[in-house]
FIMI-656797 format. One record per residue: z, x, y of N, C-alpha, C in turn. Coordinates in Angstrom, 3 decimals. Example, Ala and Ser with C-alpha at 12.3 -4.5 7.8 and 13.67 -1.06 7.14 Angstrom:
<pts>
+----------+----------+----------+----------+----------+----------+----------+----------+----------+
:      nc3 :      nc1 :      nc2 :     cac3 :     cac1 :     cac2 :      cc3 :      cc1 :      cc2 :
+----------+----------+----------+----------+----------+----------+----------+----------+----------+
:    7.800 :   13.190 :   -5.690 :    7.800 :   12.300 :   -4.500 :    7.800 :   13.200 :   -3.300 :
:    7.080 :   12.850 :   -2.250 :    7.140 :   13.670 :   -1.060 :    7.870 :   12.900 :    0.030 :
+----------+----------+----------+----------+----------+----------+----------+----------+----------+
</pts>
This chain:
<pts>
+----------+----------+----------+----------+----------+----------+----------+----------+----------+
:      nc3 :      nc1 :      nc2 :     cac3 :     cac1 :     cac2 :      cc3 :      cc1 :      cc2 :
+----------+----------+----------+----------+----------+----------+----------+----------+----------+
:  197.181 :   53.778 :  121.315 :  197.258 :   55.040 :  120.984 :  197.370 :   55.831 :  122.205 :
:  197.369 :   57.264 :  122.348 :  198.096 :   58.034 :  123.223 :  197.280 :   58.538 :  124.034 :
:  197.564 :   58.706 :  125.542 :  196.336 :   59.701 :  126.363 :  197.174 :   60.505 :  126.529 :
:  195.925 :   61.539 :  125.836 :  196.552 :   62.850 :  125.469 :  195.265 :   63.874 :  126.821 :
:  195.965 :   64.810 :  127.908 :  195.109 :   65.255 :  128.810 :  194.717 :   66.274 :  128.176 :
:  193.628 :   66.988 :  128.754 :  192.582 :   67.974 :  128.138 :  193.164 :   69.201 :  127.880 :
:  192.700 :   69.970 :  127.325 :  193.551 :   71.335 :  127.042 :  193.435 :   72.082 :  127.808 :
:  193.622 :   72.727 :  128.772 :  193.530 :   74.072 :  130.170 :  192.725 :   75.106 :  130.005 :
:  191.577 :   75.706 :  130.424 :  191.339 :   76.621 :  129.471 :  191.009 :   78.488 :  130.649 :
:  191.697 :   78.950 :  130.250 :  191.711 :   79.802 :  131.325 :  190.122 :   79.971 :  131.821 :
:  189.460 :   80.811 :  132.830 :  188.373 :   81.593 :  132.421 :  187.111 :   82.059 :  131.842 :
:  188.483 :   83.031 :  131.691 :  187.495 :   83.825 :  130.651 :  187.413 :   82.740 :  129.156 :
:  188.528 :   81.817 :  128.974 :  188.226 :   81.328 :  127.834 :  187.023 :   80.193 :  127.896 :
:  186.847 :   79.940 :  129.118 :  185.428 :   78.354 :  129.264 :  184.421 :   79.785 :  129.728 :
:  184.641 :   81.351 :  130.171 :  183.039 :   81.785 :  130.218 :  183.014 :   82.304 :  128.765 :
:  183.607 :   82.428 :  127.635 :  182.886 :   82.974 :  126.752 :  182.983 :   81.440 :  125.751 :
:  183.575 :   80.384 :  125.901 :  183.207 :   79.401 :  125.401 :  181.674 :   78.570 :  125.387 :
:  181.373 :   79.347 :  126.866 :  179.414 :   78.649 :  127.269 :  178.595 :   80.044 :  126.333 :
:  179.093 :   80.944 :  125.944 :  177.924 :   82.230 :  125.680 :  177.608 :   81.231 :  124.105 :
:  175.654 :   81.490 :  124.671 :  174.983 :   80.704 :  123.169 :  175.706 :   81.590 :  122.289 :
:  175.976 :   82.621 :  121.320 :  176.341 :   83.263 :  120.037 :  177.732 :   82.243 :  119.738 :
:  178.654 :   81.711 :  121.355 :  179.772 :   80.764 :  120.656 :  179.901 :   79.386 :  119.817 :
:  178.578 :   79.036 :  120.045 :  178.770 :   77.610 :  119.890 :  178.325 :   78.040 :  118.299 :
:  178.249 :   76.670 :  117.617 :  178.502 :   76.880 :  116.234 :  176.968 :   76.413 :  115.724 :
:  176.568 :   77.170 :  114.489 :  175.510 :   76.911 :  114.062 :  174.881 :   75.307 :  113.621 :
:  173.567 :   75.350 :  113.660 :  173.523 :   73.522 :  113.260 :  173.007 :   73.535 :  112.670 :
:  173.361 :   71.852 :  111.775 :  172.890 :   71.950 :  110.525 :  171.657 :   71.700 :  110.088 :
:  171.743 :   72.276 :  108.681 :  170.278 :   72.000 :  108.433 :  170.310 :   71.571 :  107.281 :
:  169.027 :   70.782 :  106.898 :  168.999 :   70.257 :  106.217 :  168.030 :   70.552 :  104.771 :
:  168.477 :   71.386 :  103.839 :  167.957 :   72.221 :  103.152 :  167.440 :   73.168 :  104.593 :
:  166.177 :   73.715 :  104.813 :  166.494 :   74.940 :  105.785 :  165.679 :   74.323 :  106.946 :
:  165.668 :   73.201 :  107.136 :  164.749 :   72.800 :  108.223 :  165.963 :   71.626 :  109.820 :
:  166.128 :   71.660 :  110.310 :  166.720 :   71.431 :  111.481 :  166.242 :   69.793 :  112.052 :
:  167.037 :   69.143 :  111.959 :  166.677 :   67.318 :  112.691 :  166.667 :   67.099 :  113.671 :
:  165.534 :   66.604 :  113.662 :  165.223 :   66.617 :  115.296 :  164.579 :   64.449 :  115.218 :
:  165.398 :   64.297 :  116.710 :  164.977 :   62.364 :  117.209 :  163.960 :   62.853 :  118.326 :
:  163.242 :   62.343 :  118.743 :  162.419 :   61.960 :  119.848 :  161.197 :   60.396 :  119.729 :
:  161.527 :   60.040 :  121.101 :  160.728 :   59.159 :  121.405 :  159.027 :   59.312 :  121.598 :
:  158.252 :   58.667 :  120.919 :  157.002 :   58.750 :  121.275 :  156.007 :   56.497 :  121.443 :
:  155.321 :   56.892 :  122.269 :  154.683 :   55.998 :  122.822 :  154.275 :   55.510 :  121.441 :
:  153.723 :   54.339 :  121.300 :  153.592 :   53.274 :  120.083 :  152.505 :   53.755 :  119.559 :
:  150.810 :   53.482 :  120.373 :  149.928 :   53.692 :  119.946 :  149.489 :   55.433 :  119.481 :
:  150.688 :   56.375 :  119.872 :  150.629 :   57.441 :  119.269 :  150.906 :   57.555 :  118.172 :
:  151.835 :   57.244 :  117.740 :  152.220 :   57.138 :  116.978 :  151.772 :   56.123 :  115.374 :
:  150.931 :   55.461 :  115.883 :  149.611 :   54.144 :  115.384 :  148.585 :   55.568 :  115.063 :
:  147.865 :   56.430 :  116.419 :  147.246 :   56.889 :  115.668 :  147.629 :   58.361 :  115.123 :
:  148.938 :   58.877 :  114.791 :  149.540 :   59.401 :  114.030 :  149.492 :   59.379 :  112.250 :
:  149.912 :   57.758 :  112.124 :  150.277 :   57.126 :  110.857 :  148.679 :   57.445 :  110.093 :
:  148.119 :   56.658 :  111.363 :  146.546 :   56.279 :  110.626 :  146.188 :   57.880 :  109.847 :
:  146.201 :   59.259 :  111.066 :  145.612 :   60.310 :  110.491 :  146.052 :   60.988 :  109.028 :
:  147.819 :   60.271 :  109.169 :  148.391 :   60.662 :  107.569 :  148.371 :   60.130 :  106.284 :
:  148.000 :   59.286 :  106.484 :  147.622 :   57.954 :  105.743 :  145.782 :   58.411 :  105.367 :
:  145.123 :   58.928 :  106.344 :  144.086 :   59.452 :  105.862 :  144.131 :   60.888 :  105.151 :
:  144.921 :   62.057 :  105.067 :  145.388 :   62.808 :  104.494 :  146.394 :   63.350 :  103.507 :
:  146.865 :   62.048 :  102.824 :  147.754 :   61.381 :  101.869 :  148.931 :   62.153 :  102.660 :
:  149.257 :   62.426 :  103.718 :  151.270 :   63.769 :  104.025 :  152.431 :   61.769 :  104.633 :
:  152.792 :   62.456 :  105.278 :  153.870 :   61.616 :  105.475 :  153.425 :   61.736 :  107.395 :
:  153.809 :   61.247 :  107.854 :  154.569 :   61.077 :  109.551 :  155.131 :   62.385 :  109.923 :
:  156.410 :   63.220 :  109.611 :  156.547 :   63.873 :  109.464 :  155.870 :   65.264 :  109.064 :
:  155.190 :   65.173 :  107.996 :  154.205 :   66.514 :  108.042 :  153.514 :   66.638 :  109.562 :
:  152.822 :   65.291 :  109.282 :  151.526 :   65.347 :  109.556 :  151.690 :   66.263 :  111.509 :
:  153.261 :   65.598 :  111.836 :  153.846 :   66.208 :  113.334 :  154.023 :   67.847 :  113.252 :
:  154.551 :   67.879 :  112.192 :  155.146 :   69.500 :  112.212 :  153.883 :   70.241 :  112.053 :
:  152.825 :   69.259 :  111.642 :  150.999 :   70.371 :  111.385 :  150.895 :   70.616 :  113.121 :
:  150.944 :   68.748 :  113.543 :  150.143 :   69.380 :  114.876 :  151.133 :   70.926 :  115.072 :
:  152.401 :   70.083 :  115.879 :  153.371 :   71.165 :  116.422 :  153.199 :   72.797 :  116.376 :
:  152.966 :   73.289 :  114.782 :  152.467 :   74.297 :  114.311 :  151.573 :   74.913 :  114.705 :
:  150.206 :   73.636 :  114.899 :  148.837 :   74.397 :  115.489 :  149.221 :   74.840 :  117.085 :
:  149.970 :   73.367 :  117.955 :  150.155 :   74.680 :  119.236 :  150.107 :   74.898 :  119.342 :
:  151.858 :   75.603 :  119.100 :  152.422 :   77.009 :  118.809 :  151.779 :   77.793 :  118.598 :
:  151.127 :   78.073 :  117.943 :  149.649 :   78.977 :  117.574 :  148.775 :   79.269 :  118.505 :
:  148.407 :   78.330 :  119.056 :  147.026 :   78.070 :  120.109 :  148.022 :   79.079 :  121.305 :
:  148.812 :   78.256 :  121.759 :  149.728 :   78.765 :  123.004 :  150.000 :   80.373 :  122.345 :
:  150.613 :   80.650 :  121.448 :  150.881 :   82.274 :  121.346 :  149.041 :   82.972 :  121.362 :
:  148.264 :   82.279 :  121.289 :  147.217 :   83.184 :  121.278 :  146.692 :   83.305 :  122.816 :
:  146.763 :   81.731 :  123.488 :  146.413 :   82.667 :  124.693 :  146.690 :   83.711 :  125.580 :
:  148.566 :   83.570 :  125.227 :  149.127 :   84.181 :  125.800 :  148.973 :   85.586 :  125.539 :
:  148.851 :   85.904 :  124.306 :  148.326 :   87.028 :  123.688 :  147.382 :   87.919 :  124.624 :
:  146.044 :   86.990 :  124.759 :  144.593 :   86.978 :  125.262 :  144.939 :   87.419 :  126.752 :
:  145.907 :   86.951 :  127.555 :  145.598 :   87.032 :  128.828 :  146.598 :   88.083 :  129.308 :
+----------+----------+----------+----------+----------+----------+----------+----------+----------+
</pts>
């Protein structure tokens, strides 16, 4: 395998490549963006127990919890 040198970019090219709109669009699964997290085992067990009672998946319960958090946070910010 040949060793290749990285291509040298001008400062202008490096600047434009770092712009937020220069990045490729994220790959979606359907209408959702995949996310990977690590959580404490006790929190996962508690979420699984709630999900079983609600007859929902773990992912759906995490989505519901995040939506509630974001809505509550938005409500608190607009009230302040």
